[in-house]
ZAMARGU-4260 file (C-alpha; in steps of 0.2 Angstrom, whole numbers, plus 5000, padded with zeros to 4 digits):
<rodrens>
0) 5000/5000/5000 | 5008/5016/4994 | 4997/5028/5006 | 5002/5030/5024 | 4985/5025/5030
5) 4982/5008/5038 | 4966/5000/5042 | 4960/4994/5059 | 4957/4975/5057 | 4942/4976/5069
10) 4934/4990/5059 | 4938/4980/5042 | 4929/4965/5049 | 4914/4975/5056 | 4911/4984/5039
15) 4913/4968/5029 | 4900/4960/5041 | 4888/4975/5038 | 4890/4973/5019 | 4886/4955/5020
20) 4871/4958/5031 | 4865/4972/5019 | 4863/4958/5006 | 4854/4946/5018 | 4837/4939/5013
25) 4831/4942/5031 | 4822/4959/5031 | 4826/4963/5049 | 4844/4959/5048 | 4845/4969/5032
30) 4837/4984/5041 | 4848/4984/5056 | 4864/4982/5045 | 4858/4997/5034 | 4855/5008/5049
35) 4872/5003/5056 | 4880/5007/5039 | 4873/5024/5040 | 4883/5028/5055 | 4899/5021/5047
40) 4897/5032/5032 | 4900/5047/5043 | 4918/5041/5047 | 4931/5051/5038 | 4940/5035/5033
45) 4924/5027/5026 | 4930/5028/5008 | 4947/5021/5012 | 4939/5006/5021 | 4928/5002/5006
50) 4942/5003/4994 | 4953/4992/5005 | 4939/4978/5005 | 4937/4980/4986 | 4956/4979/4981
55) 4963/4968/4996 | 4948/4957/4999 | 4957/4941/4995 | 4974/4946/5001 | 4969/4951/5018
60) 4972/4938/5031 | 4959/4945/5043 | 4946/4945/5029 | 4950/4928/5023 | 4949/4921/5041
65) 4932/4928/5044 | 4923/4925/5027 | 4922/4911/5014 | 4927/4914/4996 | 4909/4917/4990
70) 4906/4930/5003 | 4922/4939/5000 | 4918/4940/4982 | 4901/4948/4986 | 4908/4959/4999
75) 4922/4966/4987 | 4909/4970/4974 | 4897/4978/4986 | 4911/4988/4994 | 4916/4995/4977
80) 4898/4999/4971 | 4895/5008/4988 | 4911/5017/4986 | 4905/5023/4969 | 4888/5028/4975
85) 4895/5037/4990 | 4907/5047/4979 | 4893/5052/4968 | 4883/5058/4983 | 4898/5069/4989
90) 4900/5076/4971 | 4915/5088/4971 | 4921/5084/4989 | 4921/5102/4993 | 4920/5099/5012
95) 4934/5087/5013 | 4926/5077/5027 | 4931/5061/5019 | 4949/5055/5017 | 4953/5050/4999
100) 4972/5048/4999 | 4971/5029/5001 | 4958/5028/4987 | 4968/5039/4975 | 4984/5030/4978
105) 4978/5012/4978 | 4962/5010/4968 | 4972/5006/4952 | 4978/4989/4961 | 4960/4982/4959
110) 4963/4982/4940 | 4978/4969/4943 | 4965/4957/4950 | 4961/4941/4939 | 4943/4942/4946
115) 4933/4949/4932 | 4920/4956/4944 | 4932/4965/4955 | 4942/4973/4940 | 4925/4979/4932
120) 4919/4987/4948 | 4936/4995/4950 | 4935/5002/4933 | 4918/5010/4938 | 4925/5017/4954
125) 4940/5025/4945 | 4928/5032/4932 | 4918/5040/4946 | 4933/5047/4954 | 4937/5056/4938
130) 4919/5062/4935 | 4918/5069/4953 | 4934/5073/4962 | 4947/5075/4948 | 4935/5086/4938
135) 4935/5098/4953 | 4953/5096/4958 | 4963/5095/4942 | 4978/5102/4951 | 4979/5086/4961
140) 4994/5077/4953 | 4987/5060/4958 | 4975/5062/4944 | 4989/5063/4930 | 4998/5049/4939
145) 4982/5038/4939 | 4980/5041/4920 | 4998/5037/4917 | 4996/5021/4927 | 4981/5016/4917
150) 4990/5019/4901 | 5005/5009/4907 | 4993/4994/4911 | 4985/4995/4894 | 5002/4994/4886
155) 5005/4978/4895 | 4988/4971/4888 | 4978/4974/4903 | 4960/4975/4896 | 4952/4980/4913
160) 4962/4996/4912 | 4957/5001/4894 | 4939/4998/4899 | 4941/5010/4913 | 4949/5022/4902
165) 4935/5021/4889 | 4922/5024/4903 | 4932/5039/4909 | 4934/5046/4892 | 4915/5044/4889
170) 4911/5054/4905 | 4925/5067/4905 | 4934/5068/4888 | 4931/5087/4887 | 4940/5090/4904
175) 4956/5083/4897 | 4958/5098/4885 | 4960/5109/4901 | 4976/5111/4911 | 4980/5098/4925
180) 4994/5097/4937 | 5010/5103/4930 | 5002/5113/4917 | 4999/5098/4907 | 4984/5095/4895
185) 4981/5076/4896 | 4972/5076/4879 | 4988/5076/4869 | 4996/5061/4878 | 4980/5052/4878
190) 4977/5053/4859 | 4995/5048/4856 | 4993/5033/4867 | 4976/5027/4860 | 4983/5029/4842
195) 4998/5018/4847 | 4987/5005/4855 | 4976/5004/4839 | 4991/5002/4827 | 5000/4989/4839
200) 4999/4972/4831 | 5002/4965/4849 | 4987/4972/4857 | 4971/4962/4859 | 4955/4966/4849
205) 4947/4972/4865 | 4961/4985/4868 | 4960/4990/4850 | 4941/4992/4851 | 4941/5001/4867
210) 4955/5013/4861 | 4945/5017/4845 | 4930/5020/4857 | 4941/5032/4867 | 4945/5041/4851
215) 4927/5042/4846 | 4924/5052/4862 | 4937/5065/4856 | 4931/5067/4838 | 4916/5078/4843
220) 4927/5089/4853 | 4936/5095/4837 | 4952/5098/4847 | 4968/5103/4838 | 4977/5089/4846
225) 4966/5077/4837 | 4965/5087/4821 | 4984/5085/4818 | 4983/5066/4821 | 4967/5063/4811
230) 4976/5056/4796 | 4986/5044/4807 | 4970/5038/4815 | 4961/5036/4798 | 4976/5026/4791
235) 4975/5014/4806 | 4956/5012/4805 | 4956/5009/4786 | 4969/4995/4789 | 4958/4987/4803
240) 4943/4988/4792 | 4952/4978/4779 | 4960/4965/4790 | 4951/4964/4806 | 4934/4954/4808
245) 4932/4956/4827 | 4914/4962/4830 | 4919/4975/4844 | 4932/4982/4833 | 4921/4983/4818
250) 4907/4991/4829 | 4919/5005/4834 | 4925/5008/4817 | 4907/5011/4811 | 4905/5023/4825
255) 4921/5032/4820 | 4916/5034/4802 | 4899/5040/4807 | 4906/5053/4819 | 4919/5059/4806
260) 4905/5060/4794 | 4897/5073/4805 | 4912/5083/4811 | 4925/5080/4797 | 4916/5074/4781
265) 4930/5081/4771 | 4942/5068/4778 | 4931/5054/4771 | 4926/5061/4754 | 4940/5053/4744
270) 4935/5036/4752 | 4916/5036/4752 | 4915/5022/4739 | 4926/5010/4750 | 4917/5015/4766
275) 4900/5013/4759 | 4905/4996/4752 | 4912/4991/4769 | 4896/4995/4778 | 4886/4986/4765
280) 4897/4971/4767 | 4895/4971/4786 | 4876/4973/4785 | 4875/4958/4773 | 4887/4946/4782
285) 4889/4949/4801 | 4879/4938/4813 | 4880/4951/4827 | 4866/4963/4824 | 4873/4977/4834
290) 4887/4978/4822 | 4876/4978/4807 | 4865/4992/4815 | 4880/5003/4817 | 4884/5001/4799
295) 4866/5005/4794 | 4867/5020/4805 | 4882/5026/4795 | 4871/5024/4779 | 4857/5034/4787
300) 4869/5048/4792 | 4877/5048/4775 | 4860/5050/4767 | 4855/5064/4779 | 4871/5074/4781
305) 4868/5092/4775 | 4887/5093/4770 | 4885/5079/4757 | 4876/5084/4741 | 4864/5072/4734
310) 4874/5069/4718 | 4887/5061/4729 | 4874/5049/4737 | 4865/5045/4721 | 4878/5033/4714
315) 4877/5022/4729 | 4858/5020/4728 | 4858/5004/4717 | 4870/4996/4730 | 4861/5002/4746
320) 4843/4999/4742 | 4843/4980/4739 | 4853/4978/4755 | 4840/4988/4765 | 4825/4979/4757
325) 4833/4962/4761 | 4836/4967/4780 | 4818/4973/4782 | 4813/4954/4782 | 4811/4947/4799
330) 4826/4935/4804 | 4823/4917/4806 | 4820/4916/4825 | 4807/4930/4824 | 4798/4922/4810
335) 4797/4906/4820 | 4791/4916/4835 | 4778/4925/4826 | 4772/4909/4817 | 4770/4901/4834
340) 4759/4915/4841 | 4747/4919/4826 | 4732/4912/4836 | 4719/4925/4842 | 4722/4933/4859
345) 4710/4947/4859 | 4700/4939/4873 | 4715/4937/4884 | 4718/4949/4898 | 4734/4959/4898
350) 4746/4957/4911 | 4752/4973/4920 | 4771/4969/4915 | 4766/4967/4897 | 4759/4985/4896
355) 4772/4997/4890 | 4773/5014/4899 | 4764/5027/4888 | 4769/5045/4889 | 4755/5057/4887
360) 4752/5066/4870 | 4754/5084/4875 | 4744/5096/4864 | 4750/5113/4868 | 4753/5130/4861
365) 4769/5125/4853 | 4764/5127/4835 | 4750/5135/4825 | 4736/5140/4837 | 4718/5145/4837
370) 4712/5160/4848 | 4714/5150/4864 | 4731/5144/4858 | 4725/5127/4855 | 4736/5117/4843
375) 4728/5115/4826 | 4743/5109/4816 | 4746/5092/4811 | 4752/5083/4826 | 4756/5065/4820
380) 4767/5059/4834 | 4767/5041/4827 | 4785/5037/4824 | 4786/5035/4805 | 4802/5024/4807
385) 4794/5013/4819 | 4783/4999/4811 | 4775/4996/4828 | 4782/4979/4830 | 4778/4973/4848
390) 4784/4959/4859 | 4797/4953/4847 | 4804/4969/4841 | 4803/4983/4854 | 4821/4988/4853
395) 4830/4997/4839 | 4834/4983/4827 | 4842/4982/4810 | 4825/4980/4802 | 4819/4996/4809
400) 4836/5005/4805 | 4834/4999/4787 | 4817/5005/4786 | 4822/5022/4793 | 4836/5023/4781
405) 4825/5019/4766 | 4813/5032/4772 | 4826/5046/4772 | 4834/5040/4756 | 4818/5041/4747
410) 4815/5058/4754 | 4831/5065/4746 | 4832/5054/4730 | 4814/5047/4727 | 4816/5044/4708
415) 4832/5035/4710 | 4826/5024/4725 | 4809/5019/4717 | 4818/5015/4701 | 4828/5002/4710
420) 4815/4997/4723 | 4798/4996/4714 | 4801/4982/4702 | 4808/4972/4717 | 4793/4976/4728
425) 4780/4972/4714 | 4788/4955/4712 | 4787/4951/4730 | 4770/4958/4735 | 4761/4942/4731
430) 4775/4930/4738 | 4768/4914/4745 | 4779/4918/4760 | 4770/4929/4773 | 4786/4937/4779
435) 4791/4942/4762 | 4774/4950/4759 | 4775/4959/4776 | 4793/4966/4773 | 4787/4972/4756
440) 4772/4981/4764 | 4784/4989/4777 | 4795/4995/4763 | 4781/5003/4754 | 4776/5012/4770
445) 4794/5017/4773 | 4795/5025/4755 | 4778/5033/4756 | 4783/5050/4763 | 4797/5054/4750
450) 4790/5044/4736 | 4771/5050/4737 | 4772/5060/4721 | 4781/5046/4711 | 4769/5033/4717
455) 4754/5043/4709 | 4752/5031/4694 | 4754/5016/4705 | 4743/5020/4720 | 4726/5019/4712
460) 4730/5000/4710 | 4741/4998/4725 | 4729/5005/4738 | 4715/4993/4735 | 4729/4979/4735
465) 4735/4985/4752 | 4717/4985/4758 | 4715/4967/4754 | 4730/4963/4765 | 4720/4968/4780
470) 4712/4950/4777 | 4728/4941/4777 | 4729/4925/4788 | 4745/4931/4796 | 4743/4944/4809
475) 4760/4953/4806 | 4754/4957/4788 | 4738/4964/4794 | 4747/4974/4807 | 4760/4982/4795
480) 4747/4985/4782 | 4738/4997/4795 | 4753/5006/4797 | 4757/5008/4778 | 4740/5014/4774
485) 4741/5027/4787 | 4758/5033/4779 | 4748/5036/4763 | 4735/5046/4772 | 4741/5063/4766
490) 4740/5057/4748 | 4722/5051/4751 | 4716/5066/4760 | 4724/5079/4750 | 4720/5074/4732
495) 4712/5057/4732 | 4698/5058/4744 | 4688/5045/4734 | 4699/5032/4743 | 4695/5038/4760
500) 4680/5028/4764 | 4686/5012/4754 | 4702/5013/4765 | 4695/5019/4782 | 4681/5006/4782
505) 4692/4991/4781 | 4703/4998/4794 | 4688/5002/4805 | 4683/4983/4803 | 4701/4978/4808
510) 4699/4988/4825 | 4690/4971/4830 | 4704/4960/4824 | 4707/4944/4834 | 4725/4949/4837
515) 4728/4963/4850 | 4744/4968/4840 | 4733/4971/4825 | 4720/4981/4835 | 4734/4992/4841
520) 4740/4995/4824 | 4722/4998/4817 | 4718/5011/4831 | 4735/5020/4828 | 4731/5021/4810
525) 4714/5028/4813 | 4722/5041/4825 | 4734/5046/4811 | 4720/5048/4798 | 4710/5058/4810
530) 4725/5069/4814 | 4728/5072/4795 | 4710/5075/4790 | 4701/5092/4789 | 4687/5093/4802
535) 4674/5094/4788 | 4679/5077/4781 | 4677/5068/4798 | 4661/5077/4802 | 4653/5073/4786
540) 4660/5056/4781 | 4667/5047/4796 | 4659/5054/4811 | 4645/5042/4815 | 4655/5026/4810
545) 4670/5032/4821 | 4659/5035/4836 | 4650/5018/4834 | 4666/5009/4833 | 4674/5018/4847
550) 4660/5012/4857 | 4663/4994/4852 | 4682/4996/4856 | 4679/5003/4873 | 4668/4987/4876
555) 4680/4975/4868 | 4698/4981/4871 | 4709/4975/4885 | 4720/4987/4895 | 4734/4989/4884
560) 4724/4994/4868 | 4713/5005/4879 | 4728/5016/4881 | 4730/5019/4862 | 4711/5021/4861
565) 4711/5036/4873 | 4724/5044/4861 | 4713/5041/4846 | 4697/5048/4855 | 4707/5063/4861
570) 4712/5067/4843 | 4694/5064/4837 | 4688/5077/4850 | 4702/5089/4846 | 4698/5088/4828
575) 4679/5091/4828 | 4666/5098/4840 | 4657/5083/4849 | 4638/5083/4849 | 4626/5076/4861
580) 4627/5058/4853 | 4646/5058/4855 | 4644/5063/4873 | 4632/5049/4877 | 4643/5036/4868
585) 4661/5042/4874 | 4659/5050/4891 | 4651/5035/4900 | 4666/5024/4895 | 4679/5037/4901
590) 4670/5042/4917 | 4668/5023/4921 | 4686/5020/4919 | 4691/5037/4928 | 4681/5031/4943
595) 4689/5013/4943 | 4707/5019/4943 | 4717/5024/4958 | 4726/5041/4959 | 4743/5032/4957
600) 4738/5021/4942 | 4748/5025/4926 | 4733/5022/4915 | 4727/5039/4921 | 4740/5048/4910
605) 4732/5044/4893 | 4715/5044/4901 | 4718/5062/4908 | 4724/5068/4891 | 4709/5061/4883
610) 4697/5069/4895 | 4706/5085/4893 | 4703/5085/4874 | 4685/5079/4877 | 4681/5093/4890
615) 4688/5106/4878 | 4678/5099/4863 | 4661/5097/4873 | 4662/5115/4880 | 4647/5119/4891
620) 4640/5101/4889 | 4654/5095/4900 | 4649/5107/4914 | 4639/5093/4924 | 4655/5083/4926
625) 4667/5097/4928 | 4667/5099/4947 | 4670/5081/4951 | 4683/5079/4937 | 4692/5095/4942
630) 4692/5091/4960 | 4701/5074/4957 | 4713/5082/4945 | 4717/5096/4958 | 4719/5082/4971
635) 4732/5072/4961 | 4741/5088/4957 | 4742/5094/4974 | 4747/5077/4981 | 4761/5076/4969
640) 4768/5093/4973 | 4766/5090/4992 | 4776/5073/4990 | 4790/5081/4980 | 4792/5095/4994
645) 4792/5082/5008 | 4805/5071/4998 | 4818/5085/4998 | 4820/5083/5017 | 4816/5064/5017
650) 4825/5054/5003 | 4816/5038/5007 | 4800/5046/5000 | 4796/5039/4983 | 4791/5054/4971
655) 4777/5051/4959 | 4782/5052/4940 | 4780/5069/4932 | 4767/5063/4920 | 4754/5063/4934
660) 4758/5082/4936 | 4758/5085/4917 | 4741/5076/4914 | 4732/5084/4929 | 4737/5101/4923
665) 4732/5097/4905 | 4715/5091/4911 | 4712/5107/4921 | 4717/5116/4906 | 4705/5106/4895
670) 4691/5111/4907 | 4696/5129/4906 | 4696/5129/4887 | 4679/5120/4887 | 4670/5130/4899
675) 4679/5146/4896 | 4674/5160/4909 | 4661/5149/4917 | 4675/5138/4924 | 4682/5153/4934
680) 4671/5149/4949 | 4676/5131/4949 | 4695/5135/4950 | 4694/5150/4960 | 4677/5150/4970
685) 4682/5164/4982 | 4692/5180/4981 | 4709/5178/4988 | 4708/5159/4988 | 4721/5156/4974
690) 4730/5140/4980 | 4730/5134/4962 | 4741/5148/4957 | 4753/5144/4971 | 4754/5126/4964
695) 4757/5133/4946 | 4771/5144/4953 | 4779/5128/4960 | 4777/5119/4944 | 4785/5133/4934
700) 4801/5130/4944 | 4801/5112/4940 | 4816/5106/4930 | 4805/5095/4919 | 4802/5105/4903
705) 4785/5097/4900 | 4778/5102/4917 | 4782/5120/4914 | 4775/5118/4896 | 4758/5113/4902
710) 4758/5125/4916 | 4762/5140/4905 | 4748/5134/4894 | 4736/5134/4909 | 4742/5151/4914
715) 4738/5158/4897 | 4721/5151/4896 | 4717/5158/4914 | 4723/5175/4908 | 4713/5173/4892
720) 4696/5168/4900 | 4696/5175/4917 | 4695/5192/4925 | 4713/5200/4926 | 4713/5202/4945
725) 4714/5183/4947 | 4732/5183/4943 | 4737/5201/4949 | 4742/5195/4966 | 4755/5183/4959
730) 4759/5193/4944 | 4777/5198/4948 | 4781/5180/4953 | 4774/5173/4936 | 4783/5187/4926
735) 4800/5183/4935 | 4798/5165/4930 | 4793/5169/4912 | 4808/5180/4911 | 4819/5166/4918
740) 4812/5155/4905 | 4816/5167/4891 | 4834/5169/4897 | 4838/5151/4902 | 4829/5141/4888
745) 4834/5150/4873 | 4850/5140/4870 | 4853/5134/4852 | 4861/5118/4858 | 4848/5112/4870
750) 4831/5112/4861 | 4822/5101/4873 | 4815/5117/4882 | 4808/5125/4866 | 4790/5120/4869
755) 4790/5127/4887 | 4798/5143/4880 | 4785/5145/4867 | 4771/5143/4879 | 4779/5156/4891
760) 4780/5168/4876 | 4762/5165/4872 | 4756/5167/4890 | 4766/5183/4892 | 4758/5191/4876
765) 4741/5188/4883 | 4746/5195/4900 | 4753/5211/4892 | 4736/5213/4882 | 4725/5211/4897
770) 4735/5218/4912 | 4745/5234/4913 | 4764/5229/4914 | 4770/5247/4916 | 4781/5243/4930
775) 4791/5230/4921 | 4787/5233/4903 | 4805/5239/4899 | 4813/5223/4906 | 4801/5211/4898
780) 4802/5219/4881 | 4821/5218/4882 | 4820/5200/4886 | 4808/5197/4871 | 4820/5207/4859
785) 4835/5199/4865 | 4827/5183/4859 | 4820/5190/4843 | 4835/5199/4837 | 4850/5194/4847
790) 4848/5175/4849 | 4852/5161/4836 | 4836/5152/4839 | 4830/5145/4822 | 4814/5137/4829
795) 4800/5144/4818 | 4786/5142/4831 | 4797/5152/4844 | 4801/5166/4832 | 4782/5167/4827
800) 4776/5168/4845 | 4789/5181/4848 | 4783/5192/4834 | 4765/5190/4840 | 4769/5194/4858
805) 4779/5210/4852 | 4763/5215/4843 | 4753/5212/4859 | 4765/5223/4869 | 4763/5236/4856
810) 4744/5237/4859 | 4747/5244/4876 | 4764/5251/4876 | 4771/5254/4859 | 4783/5268/4866
815) 4794/5255/4874 | 4801/5250/4857 | 4806/5268/4852 | 4824/5267/4859 | 4827/5249/4857
820) 4836/5237/4846 | 4819/5235/4837 | 4821/5252/4829 | 4830/5246/4814 | 4824/5242/4796
825) 4832/5225/4798 | 4822/5221/4814 | 4806/5228/4807 | 4809/5218/4791 | 4812/5202/4801
830) 4795/5205/4810 | 4786/5207/4793 | 4794/5192/4785 | 4789/5181/4800 | 4771/5188/4803
835) 4766/5186/4785 | 4766/5167/4788 | 4755/5168/4804 | 4740/5156/4800 | 4729/5160/4815
840) 4718/5175/4810 | 4715/5181/4828 | 4734/5180/4832 | 4738/5189/4816 | 4726/5203/4819
845) 4733/5207/4836 | 4751/5206/4829 | 4748/5218/4815 | 4737/5230/4826 | 4751/5231/4839
850) 4765/5232/4826 | 4757/5246/4817 | 4756/5256/4833 | 4774/5253/4836 | 4780/5258/4819
855) 4769/5274/4819 | 4778/5280/4835 | 4796/5276/4830 | 4796/5279/4812 | 4792/5295/4803
860) 4794/5288/4786 | 4813/5286/4785 | 4816/5270/4795 | 4807/5257/4785 | 4815/5253/4768
865) 4803/5251/4753 | 4806/5232/4753 | 4801/5231/4771 | 4785/5242/4768 | 4781/5230/4754
870) 4782/5215/4765 | 4771/5223/4778 | 4758/5227/4764 | 4759/5209/4758 | 4756/5202/4776
875) 4742/5214/4779 | 4733/5209/4764 | 4730/5190/4770 | 4718/5186/4783 | 4719/5202/4793
880) 4704/5212/4799 | 4710/5229/4798 | 4694/5238/4803 | 4698/5239/4822 | 4714/5249/4818
885) 4710/5257/4801 | 4715/5275/4808 | 4732/5268/4812 | 4734/5261/4795 | 4729/5278/4787
890) 4743/5286/4798 | 4755/5272/4792 | 4752/5274/4773 | 4753/5293/4774 | 4770/5292/4783
895) 4777/5279/4771 | 4769/5286/4755 | 4787/5289/4747 | 4792/5271/4750 | 4775/5265/4743
900) 4777/5276/4727 | 4794/5268/4724 | 4787/5250/4724 | 4782/5240/4709 | 4765/5234/4715
905) 4754/5221/4708 | 4736/5224/4703 | 4729/5216/4719 | 4741/5226/4730 | 4736/5242/4721
910) 4718/5238/4723 | 4721/5234/4742 | 4729/5251/4745 | 4716/5261/4736 | 4704/5257/4751
915) 4715/5269/4761 | 4717/5283/4748
</rodrens>
């Protein structure tokens, strides 16, 4: 032992005994041991003792004399994992109340051990040591020393050490670009060492594979240290690609090429032919699917990389497409499994463990919105790359990756792909082997999006053929046909509505299929058609038939497919206004299920979302049920927030999943949207009793983006429908959180918070229109303009909502923009370009009304260029009711008459302007 610390034998045995008892099958013994261990954890030498048991377990005489070999093995692993977890809890070790000297000096010895479990656990501990302690204490020379020891062990063919290094690099590669003890940047020596291991013929395949994996963590950093070595790396990788057939090595080579394709495609350009052929060879020949998936992922990236022009991809289409089509056929094991399970199962109850967790379908203000901000854009959240395979294919597979790659390839080169694929598919559509027919239908669905226009001549024949496949004896064929027909729904609905009923009716019949997997595919397909249809089509052609069959499904479906049914009914309610008949058919089923589920049942998530849509659609008709439904939604929400608060002081408390919060808020929001101002007394029965607002403020501080997204939506609807004084008492707190949202979630790199940001902007606009924000208008407008002008956000929905909210600000305080960064022709032109595209009439009216007030104050006719004025006029001409601000428009046109006179106007533009002359 190279540290001065020495363990006390009695303490070693005591701790090892506790570790053994913590794993005891006896509950009481386990509880007592855990309590005693809690006391031990406060000892400054606790980490050292754990490390000692891990690395010296089978060398320590005192341990060997007290425990048998099996117990020692378990003790060592338990000590290591407890050491890892304890270091994670301590984080940066700022308080220094645990001694680490022994751990830092001796942990590497665990890698010498021939015991694979011990060496693996040691690697995990070392990785944690770097990700916690050494990140914060790079000046500690033991960090550099430990890296050197690991590299030295690898050079002696120690595989445990290279596995530890690859874990360290995965967690901490970026920190090795910084200076460590002795003003050393470890990244340089690490790269040199890894490249040496890769090219060394004496190194094992495991070391080569893990070394390439280490380099793969460095490529995205685009560090100069690697850039100067990139040719050396490529030379080694190309050599291994030609000579090494080890699966792990090949997997990492594929990942390397994919990463270089993203960050340095110029370095691969001269070798695209060889690389693509290498990937196709792997996909076609290797038995290990994970290797083939990585190769297929490269082809997917190759087809979608913006830096690679289509003309470089096109020559490879004849080689790539047949391989993709071949790999979309189920493998032999899956075929046997599916053939053995083709019997009907629709009457069998679902086991809870067979039901996959279903995240709620959040419909929010994050796209094109109506007057209440409800989403009216297409919201087809079906994963187009996922053919919906269930029990046998729930993971990302080569089949799915091939379908996804065919999909993107067809989108960029539809003619070239179809020229190769279509003759092949036509030949196999009528194959006597069901799995060939199934794969062929899958391929048609995968190519649907990109090849829609090129299918035009074939689809009138192909669609009826596909409909016939819904009667196939084999369930997988019926299932995939539902998905493929839904993929052609845009073609049917847009220009070929004569196919709608002939397609939908057989799918509706398939809702009652004898196989639950097929039912699921059918109801998902129906949901997609509903989402893509105009409301008029549903109300005039499909309304009654859908209602009657939803009723049958509610009576027939088991638990798993009921979850999908909720989603379809929610989309149906979203799309069209439900009448009394719909209420009598749908509501009893929903309320019955609602009453039968406990507050902690996860089936509540989709049910709450469905009820939210139904409540919003039914409007006043939902009023009799609203008090009971709201009361329970509020109770679930309150309990979740209360438990979260208590858990902060008591880690033993299990916190409910966030979806309970999200769906409860969404249901309350659905009630608000449905009942409008009449729901105010339900949510806020007495003046001053605004507990819901306090809960909403808690939710707006949640780190989960979806929680804030739903809460901002509810806030906006409360402001829209209710008296302004409801929120005034908490207004400063809401505005503070909105401002924080605008500042913190505008990162170009992290887009996960975008929906919450959009809803915050939307809610802020409504607040500014209905409540005087004089006291904070300067601060809030600056936050808006920083995003609108200063940020690099490219999300269209964010920019559009910013433009609308700037307009809403202008309705009450146009003067705030006079001396701001908005007072430039460039900023005004950007606003005009964005606002021209606003599709919601009410939003566009408010935007233009406020913008006109702003421009009339800050511009006397010299600021806006003729081109900007022209864009303003073009936007104003489309779906804007200008009568409410016609006087402001007269003022605008007088101020900008010189610019207008210099424009080359079209006849319709001249006719429009004559109204104001």
